[in-house]
Residue frames as a rotation matrix with the C-alpha (Angstrom) as fourth column:
MET 1
-0.976 0.197 0.094 78.64
0.150 0.918 -0.366 135.62
-0.158 -0.343 -0.926 136.55
LEU 2
-0.251 0.946 -0.205 75.23
0.035 -0.202 -0.979 137.35
-0.967 -0.253 0.017 136.59
PHE 3
-0.198 0.142 -0.970 75.50
-0.896 -0.428 0.120 138.04
-0.398 0.892 0.212 132.84
GLY 4
-0.919 -0.248 -0.307 75.71
-0.356 0.856 0.375 134.31
0.170 0.454 -0.875 132.20
LEU 5
-0.673 0.719 0.172 72.34
0.282 0.465 -0.839 133.78
-0.683 -0.517 -0.516 133.84
PHE 6
0.205 0.807 -0.554 70.65
-0.221 -0.513 -0.829 135.85
-0.954 0.292 0.073 131.14
LYS 7
-0.753 -0.495 -0.433 72.21
-0.547 0.105 0.831 134.20
-0.366 0.862 -0.350 128.11
SER 8
0.346 0.871 -0.349 69.76
-0.926 0.258 -0.274 132.77
-0.149 0.418 0.896 125.62
LEU 9
0.605 -0.069 0.793 69.79
-0.048 0.991 0.123 129.05
-0.795 -0.113 0.596 124.86
ASP 10
0.922 -0.247 0.297 71.23
0.337 0.141 -0.931 129.74
0.188 0.959 0.213 121.40
GLU 11
0.527 -0.760 0.381 74.06
-0.684 -0.645 -0.341 131.77
0.505 -0.081 -0.860 122.94
LYS 12
0.320 -0.366 0.874 74.84
-0.733 0.489 0.474 128.94
-0.600 -0.792 -0.112 125.34
VAL 13
0.813 0.013 0.582 74.91
0.291 0.857 -0.426 126.44
-0.504 0.516 0.693 122.46
LYS 14
0.825 -0.529 0.201 77.30
-0.039 -0.408 -0.912 128.67
0.564 0.744 -0.358 120.53
GLU 15
0.332 -0.699 0.633 79.54
-0.933 -0.342 0.112 128.94
0.138 -0.628 -0.766 123.58
ASP 16
0.538 -0.073 0.840 79.51
-0.318 0.905 0.283 125.15
-0.781 -0.419 0.464 124.06
LYS 17
0.912 -0.173 0.372 80.64
0.408 0.461 -0.788 124.66
-0.035 0.870 0.491 120.47
GLU 18
0.628 -0.708 0.324 83.42
-0.432 -0.663 -0.611 127.22
0.648 0.243 -0.722 120.84
HIS 19
0.324 -0.476 0.818 84.67
-0.878 0.172 0.447 125.47
-0.353 -0.863 -0.362 123.98
LEU 20
0.743 0.007 0.669 84.65
0.110 0.985 -0.133 122.14
-0.660 0.172 0.731 122.14
ILE 21
0.885 -0.414 0.214 86.69
0.188 -0.105 -0.977 123.53
0.427 0.904 -0.015 119.24
THR 22
0.408 -0.744 0.529 89.25
-0.817 -0.556 -0.153 124.99
0.408 -0.369 -0.835 121.62
ARG 23
0.388 -0.208 0.898 89.51
-0.636 0.645 0.425 121.71
-0.667 -0.735 0.118 123.50
LEU 24
0.866 0.000 0.501 89.88
0.293 0.810 -0.508 119.62
-0.406 0.586 0.701 120.33
LYS 25
0.803 -0.569 0.175 92.56
-0.100 -0.418 -0.903 121.88
0.587 0.708 -0.393 118.86
SER 26
0.101 -0.790 0.605 94.67
-0.925 -0.298 -0.235 121.56
0.366 -0.536 -0.761 121.98
SER 27
0.699 0.281 0.658 93.99
-0.577 0.764 0.287 117.88
-0.423 -0.580 0.696 122.64
GLU 28
-0.439 -0.803 0.402 96.21
-0.413 0.578 0.704 114.87
-0.798 0.143 -0.586 122.04
LEU 29
-0.671 0.104 -0.734 95.84
-0.717 0.160 0.678 113.06
0.189 0.982 -0.033 118.72
LYS 30
-0.908 0.320 -0.272 94.16
0.352 0.933 -0.077 110.07
0.229 -0.166 -0.959 120.37
THR 31
-0.505 0.739 -0.447 91.48
0.318 -0.322 -0.892 112.31
-0.803 -0.592 -0.072 121.87
LEU 32
-0.404 0.313 -0.860 90.77
-0.760 -0.637 0.126 113.92
-0.509 0.704 0.495 118.51
ILE 33
-0.807 0.035 -0.590 90.40
-0.404 0.695 0.594 110.51
0.431 0.718 -0.547 116.87
VAL 34
-0.800 0.549 -0.241 88.04
0.579 0.603 -0.550 109.24
-0.156 -0.579 -0.800 119.56
GLU 35
-0.350 0.679 -0.646 85.90
-0.037 -0.699 -0.715 112.37
-0.936 -0.226 0.269 119.13
MET 36
-0.738 0.065 -0.672 85.70
-0.673 -0.147 0.725 111.69
-0.051 0.987 0.152 115.38
GLY 37
-0.712 0.477 -0.515 83.46
0.195 0.839 0.508 108.77
0.675 0.261 -0.691 116.34
ASN 38
-0.848 0.379 -0.371 81.45
0.346 -0.136 -0.928 110.63
-0.402 -0.915 -0.016 118.99
SER 39
-0.664 0.670 0.332 77.80
0.314 -0.153 0.937 110.76
0.679 0.726 -0.109 117.89
LYS 40
-0.006 0.640 -0.768 76.39
0.997 -0.053 -0.052 112.15
-0.074 -0.766 -0.638 121.14
PRO 41
0.702 0.308 0.642 75.20
0.407 -0.913 -0.007 115.79
0.585 0.266 -0.766 121.22
ILE 42
-0.196 -0.913 0.357 77.88
0.212 -0.395 -0.894 118.20
0.958 -0.100 0.271 122.40
SER 43
-0.974 -0.157 0.164 76.04
-0.097 -0.366 -0.926 119.40
0.205 -0.917 0.341 125.52
ASN 44
-0.505 0.831 -0.234 72.83
0.763 0.303 -0.570 119.42
-0.403 -0.466 -0.787 127.53
ASN 45
-0.319 0.363 -0.876 72.08
-0.224 -0.927 -0.302 122.82
-0.921 0.100 0.377 126.04
ILE 46
-0.786 0.011 -0.618 71.95
-0.615 0.077 0.784 121.26
0.056 0.997 -0.054 122.58
ILE 47
-0.818 0.538 -0.204 69.57
0.541 0.840 0.044 118.58
0.195 -0.074 -0.978 123.88
LYS 48
-0.318 0.699 -0.640 67.36
0.452 -0.482 -0.751 121.36
-0.833 -0.528 -0.163 125.28
ARG 49
-0.443 0.111 -0.890 67.43
-0.639 -0.736 0.226 123.15
-0.629 0.668 0.397 121.94
GLN 50
-0.963 0.103 -0.247 66.59
-0.103 0.709 0.698 119.88
0.247 0.698 -0.672 120.18
LYS 51
-0.543 0.804 -0.243 63.46
0.790 0.391 -0.472 119.58
-0.284 -0.449 -0.848 122.31
ARG 52
-0.174 0.441 -0.880 62.57
0.017 -0.893 -0.451 123.16
-0.985 -0.093 0.148 121.45
ASP 53
-0.266 -0.052 -0.963 63.26
-0.848 -0.462 0.259 122.95
-0.458 0.885 0.078 117.69
GLN 54
0.619 0.493 0.611 62.54
-0.253 0.862 -0.439 119.24
-0.744 0.117 0.658 117.18
SER 55
0.934 -0.355 -0.049 65.73
0.057 0.282 -0.958 118.88
0.354 0.891 0.284 115.15
LEU 56
0.484 -0.873 -0.063 69.47
0.136 0.004 0.991 118.29
-0.865 -0.488 0.120 115.30
GLU 57
0.878 -0.275 -0.392 72.16
-0.471 -0.346 -0.812 119.40
0.088 0.897 -0.433 112.86
SER 58
0.621 -0.715 -0.320 75.50
0.450 0.660 -0.602 117.87
0.642 0.230 0.732 111.91
GLU 59
-0.203 -0.752 0.627 77.24
-0.088 -0.624 -0.777 120.68
0.975 -0.213 0.060 113.80
ASP 60
0.498 0.470 0.729 75.57
-0.759 -0.171 0.629 119.56
0.420 -0.866 0.271 117.04
PHE 61
0.988 -0.149 -0.044 77.93
0.154 0.918 0.364 116.58
-0.014 -0.367 0.930 117.40
PRO 62
0.444 -0.892 -0.087 81.63
-0.348 -0.261 0.901 116.45
-0.826 -0.369 -0.426 118.39
SER 63
0.103 -0.416 0.904 82.37
0.646 0.719 0.257 114.23
-0.756 0.557 0.343 115.38
TRP 64
0.805 0.261 0.532 81.61
0.587 -0.478 -0.653 117.06
0.084 0.839 -0.538 112.94
TYR 65
0.868 -0.491 0.076 84.19
-0.497 -0.854 0.154 119.37
-0.011 -0.172 -0.985 114.48
ALA 66
0.291 -0.782 0.551 86.74
-0.206 0.511 0.834 116.60
-0.934 -0.356 -0.013 115.01
TYR 67
0.396 -0.085 0.914 86.55
0.813 0.495 -0.307 115.73
-0.427 0.865 0.265 111.30
ARG 68
0.936 -0.010 0.352 87.04
0.187 -0.832 -0.522 119.37
0.298 0.555 -0.777 110.30
ILE 69
0.648 -0.737 0.193 90.08
-0.670 -0.431 0.604 119.69
-0.362 -0.521 -0.773 112.56
SER 70
0.236 -0.556 0.797 91.52
0.198 0.830 0.521 116.38
-0.951 0.035 0.306 111.34
ASP 71
0.769 0.116 0.629 91.25
0.634 -0.003 -0.774 117.68
-0.088 0.993 -0.076 107.77
GLU 72
0.886 -0.409 0.220 93.80
-0.349 -0.898 -0.267 120.36
0.307 0.160 -0.938 108.68
LEU 73
0.726 -0.644 0.243 96.48
0.091 0.440 0.893 118.02
-0.682 -0.626 0.378 110.04
SER 74
0.910 -0.415 -0.017 99.80
-0.118 -0.218 -0.969 118.94
0.398 0.883 -0.247 108.45
ASP 75
0.338 -0.813 0.475 102.53
-0.902 -0.136 0.409 118.04
-0.268 -0.567 -0.779 110.95
VAL 76
0.285 -0.275 -0.918 104.61
-0.617 0.680 -0.395 115.38
0.734 0.679 0.024 109.23
ASN 77
-0.740 -0.623 0.254 105.77
-0.568 0.374 -0.733 114.16
0.362 -0.687 -0.630 112.65
LEU 78
-0.070 0.812 0.580 102.25
-0.871 0.234 -0.432 112.81
-0.486 -0.536 0.690 113.28
LYS 79
0.227 0.174 -0.958 102.71
-0.844 0.525 -0.104 110.20
0.485 0.833 0.266 110.55
SER 80
-0.610 -0.551 -0.570 104.63
-0.217 0.807 -0.549 107.67
0.762 -0.211 -0.612 112.65
GLU 81
-0.853 0.348 0.390 102.29
-0.413 0.009 -0.911 108.14
-0.320 -0.938 0.136 115.62
LEU 82
0.121 0.958 -0.260 99.23
-0.941 0.028 -0.336 107.46
-0.315 0.285 0.905 113.46
ILE 83
0.078 -0.161 -0.984 100.79
-0.637 0.751 -0.174 104.39
0.767 0.640 -0.045 111.86
GLU 84
-0.909 -0.411 -0.075 101.58
-0.178 0.543 -0.821 103.04
0.378 -0.732 -0.567 115.32
LEU 85
-0.488 0.808 0.331 97.94
-0.699 -0.134 -0.703 103.56
-0.524 -0.574 0.630 116.32
LEU 86
0.237 0.545 -0.804 96.92
-0.913 0.408 0.007 101.33
0.332 0.733 0.594 113.42
LYS 87
-0.343 -0.485 -0.805 98.89
-0.195 0.875 -0.444 98.53
0.919 0.005 -0.394 115.06
ASP 88
-0.874 0.022 0.486 97.32
-0.486 -0.083 -0.870 99.11
0.021 -0.996 0.084 118.50
LYS 89
-0.716 0.604 -0.349 94.77
0.414 0.770 0.485 96.32
0.562 0.203 -0.802 119.05
ASP 90
-0.429 0.544 -0.721 93.11
0.792 -0.158 -0.590 98.32
-0.435 -0.824 -0.363 121.83
PHE 91
-0.411 0.219 -0.885 92.51
-0.253 -0.960 -0.120 101.14
-0.876 0.175 0.450 119.34
PHE 92
-0.874 -0.041 0.483 91.24
0.387 0.541 0.746 98.94
-0.292 0.840 -0.457 116.50
GLN 93
0.037 0.996 0.083 87.67
0.908 0.001 -0.419 100.28
-0.417 0.091 -0.904 116.66
TYR 94
0.551 0.123 -0.826 89.00
0.010 -0.990 -0.141 103.69
-0.835 0.070 -0.546 115.61
LYS 95
-0.289 -0.764 0.577 90.95
0.601 0.324 0.730 102.43
-0.745 0.558 0.366 112.59
LYS 96
0.280 0.485 0.829 88.70
0.953 -0.244 -0.179 104.26
0.116 0.840 -0.531 110.13
TYR 97
0.987 0.144 -0.073 89.41
0.157 -0.964 0.213 107.58
-0.040 -0.221 -0.974 111.81
VAL 98
0.257 -0.964 -0.067 93.15
0.070 -0.050 0.996 106.93
-0.964 -0.261 0.055 112.04
LEU 99
-0.291 -0.322 0.901 93.22
0.867 0.309 0.391 106.24
-0.404 0.895 0.189 108.29
ARG 100
0.669 0.592 0.449 91.20
0.713 -0.682 -0.164 109.38
0.209 0.430 -0.878 107.68
CYS 101
0.811 -0.442 -0.383 93.78
-0.092 -0.743 0.663 111.41
-0.578 -0.503 -0.643 109.61
LEU 102
-0.166 -0.910 0.380 96.55
0.343 0.309 0.887 109.80
-0.925 0.278 0.260 107.57
SER 103
0.052 0.248 0.967 94.75
0.998 0.015 -0.058 110.69
-0.029 0.969 -0.246 104.33
SER 104
0.963 0.271 -0.001 94.54
0.270 -0.962 0.043 114.34
0.011 -0.042 -0.999 105.44
LEU 105
0.415 -0.894 -0.170 98.24
-0.136 -0.246 0.960 114.28
-0.899 -0.375 -0.224 106.28
CYS 106
-0.164 -0.421 0.892 98.93
0.768 0.513 0.383 112.73
-0.619 0.748 0.239 102.87
VAL 107
0.474 0.458 0.752 97.09
0.843 -0.484 -0.236 115.55
0.256 0.746 -0.615 101.07
ASN 108
0.997 0.011 -0.075 98.33
0.037 -0.930 0.365 118.44
-0.065 -0.367 -0.928 103.19
CYS 109
0.315 -0.949 0.019 101.98
-0.300 -0.081 0.951 117.28
-0.900 -0.305 -0.310 103.09
LYS 110
0.633 -0.006 -0.774 101.83
-0.770 0.092 -0.631 115.99
0.075 0.996 0.053 99.49
ASP 111
-0.282 -0.715 0.639 103.28
-0.791 0.551 0.267 112.74
-0.543 -0.430 -0.721 100.80
TYR 112
0.250 0.384 -0.889 103.17
-0.900 0.431 -0.067 110.18
0.357 0.816 0.454 97.97
GLU 113
-0.758 -0.506 -0.412 104.86
-0.265 0.816 -0.514 107.51
0.596 -0.280 -0.752 100.05
LEU 114
-0.794 0.546 0.267 101.95
-0.262 0.089 -0.961 107.84
-0.548 -0.833 0.072 102.47
PHE 115
0.064 0.799 -0.597 99.54
-0.981 -0.061 -0.187 107.61
-0.186 0.598 0.780 99.52
ASP 116
-0.228 -0.237 -0.945 101.03
-0.558 0.827 -0.073 104.22
0.798 0.510 -0.320 98.64
PHE 117
-0.989 -0.146 -0.009 100.74
-0.067 0.503 -0.862 103.14
0.130 -0.852 -0.507 102.27
LEU 118
-0.440 0.895 0.076 97.07
-0.637 -0.252 -0.728 104.14
-0.632 -0.369 0.681 102.42
ILE 119
0.157 0.468 -0.869 96.29
-0.946 0.323 0.003 102.24
0.282 0.823 0.494 99.23
SER 120
-0.598 -0.447 -0.666 98.01
-0.264 0.894 -0.363 99.15
0.757 -0.041 -0.652 100.64
GLU 121
-0.924 0.325 0.204 95.79
-0.166 0.141 -0.976 99.42
-0.346 -0.935 -0.076 103.73
LEU 122
-0.084 0.952 -0.294 92.62
-0.868 -0.215 -0.448 99.77
-0.490 0.218 0.844 101.65
GLU 123
-0.172 -0.053 -0.984 93.55
-0.776 0.623 0.102 96.72
0.607 0.781 -0.149 99.60
LYS 124
-0.952 -0.229 -0.204 93.20
-0.048 0.768 -0.638 94.68
0.303 -0.597 -0.743 102.81
THR 125
-0.673 0.736 -0.071 89.55
0.115 0.010 -0.993 95.62
-0.731 -0.676 -0.091 103.38
ASP 126
-0.705 0.547 0.452 86.19
0.529 -0.018 0.848 95.66
0.473 0.837 -0.277 101.63
GLU 127
-0.120 0.642 -0.757 84.52
0.884 -0.278 -0.375 97.84
-0.451 -0.715 -0.534 104.28
GLU 128
0.159 0.252 0.955 82.88
0.827 -0.562 0.010 100.67
0.539 0.788 -0.298 102.35
GLU 129
0.966 0.244 -0.083 82.95
0.246 -0.772 0.586 103.08
0.079 -0.586 -0.806 105.30
VAL 130
0.350 -0.919 -0.183 86.71
0.372 -0.043 0.927 102.71
-0.860 -0.393 0.326 105.65
ILE 131
-0.299 -0.434 0.850 87.29
0.940 0.019 0.340 103.13
-0.163 0.901 0.403 101.92
THR 132
0.505 0.585 0.635 85.05
0.662 -0.734 0.149 106.21
0.554 0.345 -0.758 101.82
ALA 133
0.879 -0.161 -0.449 86.80
0.297 -0.550 0.780 107.77
-0.373 -0.819 -0.436 104.84
VAL 134
-0.087 -0.996 -0.019 90.15
0.468 -0.058 0.882 107.64
-0.879 0.068 0.471 103.05
LEU 135
-0.430 -0.140 0.892 89.19
0.902 -0.011 0.433 108.32
-0.051 0.990 0.130 99.43
SER 136
0.625 0.760 0.177 86.96
0.764 -0.642 0.063 111.29
0.162 0.096 -0.982 100.25
ARG 137
0.676 -0.443 -0.589 90.10
0.062 -0.762 0.644 113.24
-0.735 -0.472 -0.488 101.25
LEU 138
-0.188 -0.900 0.393 92.34
0.505 0.255 0.825 112.24
-0.843 0.353 0.406 98.35
ASN 139
0.580 0.490 0.651 90.50
0.803 -0.207 -0.559 114.27
-0.139 0.847 -0.513 95.71
GLU 140
0.957 -0.176 -0.230 92.62
-0.168 -0.984 0.053 117.35
-0.236 -0.012 -0.972 96.46
LEU 141
0.181 -0.960 0.213 95.94
-0.061 0.205 0.977 115.55
-0.982 -0.190 -0.022 95.98
ARG 142
0.452 -0.151 -0.879 97.62
-0.887 -0.182 -0.425 116.06
-0.096 0.972 -0.216 92.61
LYS 143
0.501 -0.210 0.839 98.41
-0.040 0.963 0.265 112.62
-0.864 -0.166 0.475 91.28
PRO 144
-0.077 -0.624 -0.778 101.30
-0.877 -0.329 0.351 112.65
-0.475 0.709 -0.522 88.79
ALA 145
0.539 0.306 -0.785 101.42
-0.758 0.582 -0.294 110.10
0.367 0.754 0.545 85.98
SER 146
-0.405 -0.813 -0.418 104.14
-0.461 0.577 -0.674 108.23
0.790 -0.080 -0.608 87.85
LEU 147
-0.561 0.246 0.790 101.83
-0.788 0.131 -0.601 107.51
-0.252 -0.960 0.121 90.80
ASN 148
-0.930 0.227 -0.289 100.29
0.105 0.917 0.384 104.03
0.352 0.327 -0.877 90.90
ILE 149
-0.549 0.811 0.200 96.51
-0.767 -0.395 -0.505 104.49
-0.330 -0.430 0.840 90.95
ASP 150
-0.752 0.215 -0.623 95.61
-0.272 0.760 0.590 101.00
0.600 0.613 -0.514 89.71
TYR 151
-0.815 0.462 -0.348 93.60
0.561 0.481 -0.674 100.33
-0.144 -0.745 -0.651 92.88
LEU 152
-0.470 0.649 -0.599 91.42
-0.218 -0.743 -0.633 103.39
-0.856 -0.167 0.490 92.24
LYS 153
-0.485 0.258 -0.836 90.87
-0.871 -0.060 0.487 102.37
0.076 0.964 0.254 88.62
HIS 154
-0.882 0.153 -0.445 90.01
0.135 0.988 0.072 98.84
0.451 0.004 -0.893 89.75
LEU 155
-0.666 0.671 -0.326 87.35
0.387 -0.063 -0.920 100.20
-0.638 -0.739 -0.218 92.13
LEU 156
-0.383 0.504 -0.774 85.91
-0.668 -0.730 -0.145 102.31
-0.638 0.461 0.617 89.33
LEU 157
-0.491 0.110 -0.864 85.68
-0.777 0.394 0.492 99.34
0.394 0.913 -0.108 86.97
LYS 158
-0.335 0.263 -0.905 84.76
0.062 0.964 0.258 96.49
0.940 0.030 -0.340 89.31
GLY 159
-0.993 -0.094 -0.069 83.86
0.076 -0.074 -0.994 97.90
0.089 -0.993 0.081 92.73
THR 160
-0.250 0.942 -0.223 80.46
0.918 0.157 -0.363 98.34
-0.307 -0.296 -0.905 94.36
TYR 161
0.462 0.499 0.733 78.35
0.704 -0.709 0.039 101.37
0.539 0.498 -0.679 93.52
GLN 162
0.980 -0.099 -0.171 79.74
0.053 -0.703 0.709 103.25
-0.190 -0.704 -0.684 96.53
ASN 163
0.158 -0.973 0.169 83.27
0.562 0.229 0.795 102.17
-0.812 -0.030 0.583 95.60
ARG 164
-0.072 -0.147 0.986 82.79
0.986 -0.157 0.048 103.62
0.147 0.977 0.157 92.12
ILE 165
0.800 0.419 0.430 81.54
0.348 -0.907 0.236 106.95
0.489 -0.039 -0.871 93.46
ASP 166
0.819 -0.534 -0.211 84.40
0.063 -0.282 0.957 107.13
-0.570 -0.797 -0.197 95.96
SER 167
-0.024 -0.878 0.478 87.01
0.773 0.287 0.566 106.28
-0.634 0.383 0.671 93.34
LEU 168
0.281 0.197 0.939 85.67
0.839 -0.526 -0.141 108.94
0.466 0.827 -0.313 90.97
ASN 169
0.990 0.087 0.108 86.10
0.017 -0.850 0.527 111.50
0.138 -0.520 -0.843 93.71
ALA 170
0.561 -0.828 0.025 89.61
0.107 0.103 0.989 110.29
-0.821 -0.552 0.146 94.57
LEU 171
0.079 -0.531 0.844 90.67
0.928 0.348 0.131 110.23
-0.363 0.773 0.520 90.90
LYS 172
0.962 0.234 0.143 90.30
0.268 -0.914 -0.305 114.00
0.060 0.331 -0.942 90.56
ASN 173
0.675 -0.733 -0.089 93.55
-0.711 -0.678 0.189 115.81
-0.199 -0.064 -0.978 89.72
SER 174
0.363 -0.534 0.764 95.08
0.186 0.845 0.502 112.65
-0.913 -0.040 0.406 88.21
GLU 175
0.159 -0.403 -0.901 97.50
-0.877 -0.478 0.059 112.71
-0.454 0.781 -0.429 85.30
ASP 176
-0.304 -0.220 0.927 97.25
-0.010 0.974 0.227 109.00
-0.952 0.059 -0.299 84.53
LYS 177
-0.794 -0.142 -0.591 97.30
-0.547 -0.259 0.796 108.41
-0.266 0.955 0.128 80.77
GLU 178
-0.877 0.454 -0.156 94.65
0.315 0.789 0.527 105.65
0.362 0.413 -0.835 80.78
LEU 179
-0.728 0.584 -0.359 92.14
0.385 -0.086 -0.919 107.37
-0.568 -0.807 -0.163 83.05
GLU 180
-0.519 0.555 -0.650 90.34
-0.657 -0.745 -0.112 109.55
-0.547 0.369 0.751 80.51
GLU 181
-0.632 0.247 -0.734 89.56
-0.537 0.543 0.645 106.57
0.559 0.802 -0.211 78.27
ILE 182
-0.806 0.330 -0.492 88.13
0.542 0.744 -0.390 104.69
0.237 -0.581 -0.779 81.28
LEU 183
-0.657 0.561 -0.503 85.98
0.081 -0.611 -0.787 107.68
-0.749 -0.558 0.356 82.26
ILE 184
-0.517 0.455 -0.725 84.59
-0.850 -0.369 0.375 107.99
-0.097 0.810 0.578 78.74
LEU 185
-0.723 0.215 -0.657 83.79
-0.056 0.929 0.366 104.27
0.689 0.301 -0.660 78.77
LYS 186
-0.742 0.415 -0.526 82.01
0.660 0.319 -0.680 104.53
-0.114 -0.852 -0.510 82.15
PHE 187
-0.798 0.432 -0.420 80.05
-0.372 -0.901 -0.221 107.56
-0.474 -0.020 0.880 80.89
LYS 188
-0.693 0.547 -0.469 77.82
-0.315 0.355 0.880 105.12
0.648 0.758 -0.074 79.00
THR 189
-0.866 0.357 -0.349 76.10
0.495 0.517 -0.699 104.28
-0.069 -0.778 -0.624 82.30
SER 190
-0.149 0.899 0.412 72.41
0.489 -0.295 0.821 105.08
0.859 0.324 -0.396 82.69
ASP 191
0.280 0.216 -0.936 72.95
0.959 -0.109 0.262 106.30
-0.046 -0.970 -0.237 86.27
GLN 192
0.684 0.096 0.723 72.68
0.334 -0.923 -0.193 110.10
0.649 0.373 -0.663 86.32
HIS 193
0.937 -0.335 0.097 74.61
-0.246 -0.437 0.865 110.58
-0.248 -0.834 -0.492 89.56
THR 194
0.329 -0.849 0.414 77.55
0.579 0.528 0.621 108.56
-0.746 0.035 0.665 88.24
LYS 195
0.293 -0.171 0.941 77.55
0.896 -0.295 -0.333 110.65
0.334 0.940 0.067 85.07
CYS 196
0.902 0.062 0.427 77.66
-0.060 -0.962 0.267 113.84
0.427 -0.266 -0.864 87.14
MET 197
0.741 -0.657 0.139 80.56
-0.090 0.108 0.990 112.44
-0.666 -0.746 0.021 89.17
ILE 198
0.231 -0.650 0.724 82.44
0.901 0.424 0.094 111.50
-0.368 0.631 0.683 85.98
CYS 199
0.559 0.041 0.828 82.01
0.518 -0.797 -0.310 115.06
0.647 0.602 -0.467 84.71
ALA 200
0.962 -0.190 0.196 83.32
-0.272 -0.620 0.736 116.40
-0.018 -0.761 -0.648 88.02
THR 201
0.439 -0.840 0.320 86.42
0.310 0.476 0.823 114.23
-0.843 -0.262 0.469 87.62
LEU 202
0.254 -0.299 0.920 86.87
0.967 0.054 -0.250 115.20
0.025 0.953 0.303 83.97
ARG 203
0.987 0.115 0.115 87.04
0.109 -0.993 0.054 118.85
0.120 -0.041 -0.992 85.03
SER 204
0.569 -0.816 0.103 90.56
-0.666 -0.383 0.640 118.25
-0.483 -0.433 -0.761 86.30
THR 205
-0.153 -0.649 0.745 91.58
-0.069 0.760 0.647 115.23
-0.986 0.047 -0.161 84.21
GLY 206
0.529 0.520 0.671 89.88
0.554 0.387 -0.737 115.50
-0.643 0.762 -0.083 80.83
THR 207
-0.677 -0.675 -0.293 91.29
0.115 -0.490 0.864 116.65
-0.727 0.551 0.409 77.48
ILE 208
-0.431 0.477 -0.766 89.81
-0.864 -0.463 0.197 117.54
-0.261 0.747 0.612 74.10
GLN 209
-0.909 0.016 -0.418 89.29
-0.153 0.917 0.368 113.78
0.389 0.399 -0.831 73.67
SER 210
-0.741 0.629 -0.235 86.31
0.572 0.408 -0.712 113.98
-0.352 -0.662 -0.662 76.07
ILE 211
-0.744 0.418 -0.522 84.54
-0.367 -0.908 -0.204 116.95
-0.559 0.040 0.828 74.49
GLU 212
-0.680 0.487 -0.549 82.71
-0.532 0.188 0.826 115.03
0.505 0.853 0.131 71.75
THR 213
-0.572 0.440 -0.692 81.23
0.575 0.817 0.044 112.54
0.585 -0.373 -0.721 74.23
LEU 214
-0.691 0.270 -0.671 80.22
0.525 -0.451 -0.722 115.33
-0.497 -0.851 0.171 76.62
LYS 215
-0.764 0.395 -0.510 78.56
-0.559 -0.799 0.220 117.42
-0.320 0.453 0.832 73.90
ALA 216
-0.652 0.532 -0.540 76.61
-0.162 0.598 0.785 114.42
0.741 0.600 -0.303 72.60
GLU 217
-0.495 0.451 -0.743 75.25
0.837 0.479 -0.266 113.75
0.235 -0.753 -0.614 76.10
LEU 218
-0.812 0.163 -0.561 74.46
0.126 -0.889 -0.441 117.45
-0.570 -0.428 0.701 76.56
LYS 219
-0.720 0.561 -0.409 72.14
-0.646 -0.326 0.690 117.29
0.254 0.761 0.596 73.55
ARG 220
-0.495 0.479 -0.725 70.51
0.125 0.865 0.486 114.08
0.860 0.150 -0.488 74.79
THR 221
-0.691 0.122 -0.712 69.91
0.705 0.330 -0.627 114.66
0.159 -0.936 -0.314 78.47
ARG 222
0.173 0.803 0.571 66.90
0.301 -0.595 0.745 116.37
0.938 0.043 -0.345 80.01
SER 223
0.503 -0.049 -0.863 68.51
0.862 0.096 0.497 116.57
0.059 -0.994 0.090 83.44
ASN 224
0.842 -0.165 0.513 69.39
-0.096 -0.983 -0.160 120.13
0.531 0.085 -0.843 84.41
ASP 225
0.746 -0.597 0.297 71.85
-0.345 0.035 0.938 118.85
-0.570 -0.802 -0.180 87.00
LEU 226
0.319 -0.633 0.706 73.70
0.674 0.675 0.300 116.76
-0.666 0.380 0.642 84.44
LYS 227
0.670 -0.036 0.741 73.66
0.614 -0.534 -0.581 119.65
0.417 0.845 -0.336 81.95
TYR 228
0.905 -0.334 0.262 75.36
-0.419 -0.805 0.421 121.83
0.070 -0.490 -0.869 84.55
PHE 229
0.481 -0.752 0.451 78.06
-0.099 0.464 0.880 119.24
-0.871 -0.468 0.149 85.23
ILE 230
0.383 -0.308 0.871 78.67
0.872 0.432 -0.231 118.64
-0.305 0.848 0.434 81.52
GLN 231
0.798 -0.028 0.601 78.91
0.297 -0.851 -0.433 122.34
0.524 0.525 -0.671 80.71
SER 232
0.829 -0.506 0.237 81.22
-0.490 -0.454 0.744 122.88
-0.269 -0.733 -0.624 83.67
ALA 233
0.369 -0.700 0.612 83.49
0.334 0.714 0.615 120.04
-0.867 -0.023 0.497 82.53
ILE 234
0.499 -0.130 0.857 83.61
0.860 -0.044 -0.508 121.34
0.104 0.991 0.090 78.94
GLU 235
0.906 -0.119 0.407 84.48
-0.108 -0.993 -0.051 124.85
0.410 0.002 -0.912 80.14
GLU 236
0.675 -0.676 0.297 87.25
-0.403 0.000 0.915 123.61
-0.619 -0.737 -0.272 82.47
ILE 237
0.328 -0.542 0.774 88.74
0.649 0.724 0.232 121.35
-0.686 0.426 0.590 79.80
ASN 238
0.634 -0.031 0.773 88.70
0.685 -0.442 -0.580 124.08
0.359 0.897 -0.259 77.13
GLU 239
0.919 -0.285 0.274 90.25
-0.366 -0.875 0.318 126.60
0.149 -0.392 -0.908 79.50
ARG 240
0.496 -0.756 0.428 93.02
-0.199 0.381 0.903 124.18
-0.846 -0.532 0.039 80.47
GLU 241
0.293 -0.352 0.889 93.71
0.787 0.617 -0.015 122.99
-0.544 0.704 0.458 76.91
ASN 242
0.653 0.053 0.756 93.81
0.621 -0.609 -0.493 126.51
0.434 0.791 -0.430 75.48
LYS 243
0.840 -0.410 -0.356 96.38
0.049 -0.596 0.802 127.88
-0.540 -0.691 -0.481 77.93
C-alpha cells in the first residue's frame, strides 16, 4: 500500500491502461463495442498528465484499446450475436462499431459469406465513417477471383474522395481480373495521395501489365513519397511474377 503512494504519475497512467486492457479483454461483447466509442480520457491520472504535458495521445482513450482488441476477434460464434446487435434499435448508435467487429471477424475467420453480408450492409448507407470502419479492416483478406467485389470497384470509380481511398485499401489482395486495368486507369489522377494508394494496392494485385505505367510515372514525378511507393510496387510485382 505504501509503495503505491510513491508511484510517479507516469507509472500510475501505465497501470490505469493495463487495468483497462484487462477489463476489456474479459468484458462482454456489448461492453467492448460501447468502449469503441468512448472518447473520454481513461482516468483522472491521464487528465493530470494532460495538464502537465499539455497534450493527449490516441492511447489515452478507451476507444484506442477497444479497437485494437476488436481487431483480434476470431470466435466464429460471435457472428450471430453481432448480427443480432445490428437489429437492436436500442443499440443503433453503435452500429459502426458492430460492423467493424464483424469486419474483423470476417478477416480473421476468412468468412466470405460474412464479406457478402458486410457489403450488403454498406450498400444501404452513404455514411463515410461507417464505410471507412468496415473497409479499413478488409485489406488483409485475400479476395479470390470468384468473390463479388463490384461494390468496391464502384466506390473506386464513382465514390467520394474518401470512398475511393477506402476502396483502394480494401481492394488489396484481390484477384479480380478487371481490377488492374481500373487501377491503371485511375493512376492518371493528379492527386499524389491517390497515386500512392494505387501503388500500395498494386503491390498485391498488379502484374507485369502495370510496370510500364509505373516506370513512366517514376521518371516524371518529383515526389519522393510517390517514388518510394512506385519502386515498392515494381519490386513486389517483379518478385511475385518471377516466382
